[in-house]
C-alpha positions, 0 to 999 in steps of 0.5 A: 531584509532586502536582497541589496542590502544583503548584498551590500553587507555580504561584500563588506563582510568578505572584504573587510578585514583586506585590501580589495584589487580593483579592477575596470568597470568594462560596462561603463559607456559615457562620462569622464570619471575612472569607475571600477568594479569593486565587487560582483555588485559594487563599483566605487567611483572618486569621491566628489563632496557634492556628489557625496552629499547629494547621496547622503541626504537624497530623498525617499522619494528618489531612491528608486531611481538612483543607484544604491550608495554604499559607504566609502573606501580608502583607494591606494595606488600601488606599483610592484616591482615588475611595473604593473599598476595597481589600485587597492581598496580599504573599507572605512567602517562607522557606527554613525556614518561619519566617513569623511573623518575616519583614518584612511590607514585604520583597516590597512593590513600587512602589505604582503596580504595585499592583493596584487595583479599578479597574485590573481588570475588576470581579468578578462577586462584587462589588456595584456600590456606594461601596465595590465600584464601579469609576471613576465619571463625577463628574457621576453621583455623586449619582444613584449614590450614591442608588442605592447607598443602595437597594441597600445597604438591599436587601442588609441585608434580604437578609442578615437573611433566614434562608433566601434564594433567588437566582436564578442568571444562565446565561452559555453555558448555565452558571448563575454564581453572583455573590452570597452574602448571608452572604460579602458580609456578612462581607467588608464587616464586615472592611473596615469594621474595618480601615478604622476601624483603617487610622490605627493598624495597616495590615498583617495576616497572612492564612493561605493554604488551599487552595480546596476548592471550585475544581473546581466549576461550581456549588458546592453546600456544606453548613457543620456546626458539630460537637460538644457542646461550642463555647468554648475553654478560654481563654474568658471566663465571658460567652463560655462561657455563651453557648456553651453556651446556643447548644449547649443551644437547638440539635441541637448538645446533642443529636445534637453537629451543627448546620447553620452555613450552606448553599447549594444548587442547585436545578436545576429553578428554576435558583435557589441556596437559602441557610440561614444559622446563624441558622436552623440554630440554630432547626432541631429533629432532624426540621428538620435532617434536612429540611435535609440532605435539601434539600442532596441535592436538586436540586429534581427528585430526590435525589443518591443517587450522593453518599451513599456516598461521603459516608458512606465518608469520614465513617466514615474521619474518624473512625476518624481522630479516634479516632487523635487522642489528646489533641485538641479541635475546639471550635467547628471546622466539617465541610464538605461539598461537590459540584457542583450543575451537571448532568452534561448541562450540563458539557462535560469538558475533553480534554487538549488543552484543547479541550471533549468531547462533552457528558455524557448523564444515564442514564435513571435520573438523568435521571427526575424524582423527584417525592417531597416535598422531605422527609426520607423516613420509614422504609418510604417509599422516594422514587420514581425509580431508583438512580443509574447513575453509576460511580466516586465522584463528585466530592464532598469532605469536610473540617474547617475553622475550627481557631481553638479547637482544642487538644493536649497539643503545644501548651505554652502551653495550661493545659489538657491534656485526655486522650482522644479528642475524644468531642463531636465524635466523637458528632456524627460518629456521629449525621451518619453514622446520619441519612444513612445512613437518607436512604440506606437510606429513599430506596433503592427 
C-alpha cells in the first residue's frame, strides 16, 4: 500500500466519528476559491461538480500530475456564543463511492462533541481578531475591538500590496510560516459569504485533496495560470470578454503562461516574498523570467539543483497531455513546490523517531551567489559552482484547478473538442524553454 493511501486512511479513521475543525491553508498563493486544511496531509475546497467529475474520471496517465483525490466531506458553518466563526467538516462514507447521494448529517455527533476554536490551541495561521480569537474576558472586549480594527486595517493594506515581504518567526531555528495574505483573504471572504447565507443554507460539500506541501518545512510555491485561453465553454459573454482581455494584456497571450501567485523563502533575510495574481498580470516576458529566477533563488544563490527535476516533470507532463484526446484545461494552474529550508537547518528523522545528524552543505552549495537577483542573460553565467546534491531534490510539479475542464466524456457538455489542448501545451513548451535557458545560462 502506498504511503499516500496509508496517510489518507489514517486521517479518515482519526476523523471518522467526529467533526474536523477546518483551518485556513496558509500556503495558498493563488486562485479565488477558499482552500482549507483538513489534516496534515489533506486539504479541502468547495465542491464544484465539473472539477469533482474530473477527479473521479481521471485518466491513469494523469494521476501522477494531479493531487490525489480523497473523497467528499460535508462542511457546516457555525458561530459560537463569543462570535467565533467555525467551519466543521464531517467525512462522508460510501462503499460504492456515490458520495453525492449521501445524507450530509449521517455522521454527525452531538453538538457538544464538535471541535471549536475555543477548545483547541490557537492555530499559528489565524489572526487574533474578532472572527478568529479564542475566548476573551468580557471586561477587555472594547479594547480588543479597537486593536482588532487596527489589525484588520493592517491586513487589508498588506493584502492590497502586489509584492510583499514577510519576516518569519523562528522556533527552534526552524522558520514558521504564520501568515499568507492571499490565503487569509480568500478564507475571510468565504466565511463572510457563508455567514450571509447561514439562515438559508448551512451544509456545504467540499472535496478532499492531497496536501502537496505537507512534507516541506517552509514550502516555496509557484502558481502558474496555464494556456492561452481561460474562459470555459459555458462562460457568459461578459465573463468571456473579461478573460480574453486578461489574457491579451498579460503573458498568457504571448507564451501561454502567467504568474498567478508565489511565495518563496529568502534565507539571507529570513523573509517570505509573496507575489499575487495582480502583479502577475502586469509582468512582461522579461518580468516573468525575472520572477521565475527569483522563485528559484534563496537570496544567496540560485537553487540550480531544482531545475533539472522540474524540467523532467514538465516534459513528462507535456507527453501525457499530448496523449489526452479531447481534454481542455481552461483556467487550470500549474504548481511548482520545493522546500525553502536550508539543508543545514534540517535534521533528518530516523526510523525510531530520533533526530539524525545535521546535513552539511557542500562548499559549492554553501557558497554565496553574488550575482544580482536577475534572470541571467545569455553568455553571462552566474558565479558559484554546480550543485553537489545527489539524486533528485524534493521538488513537485502538479496541475490543479479543474472547474472549467472539459472532454468528450462529459456527456452534458454542448461543445466537444478534438485533439490536444494546444494552448496548455504551448504554455508548457515556453515554460520548459525559459527554465532551460535559466539552467544553461547560470551554469559555469
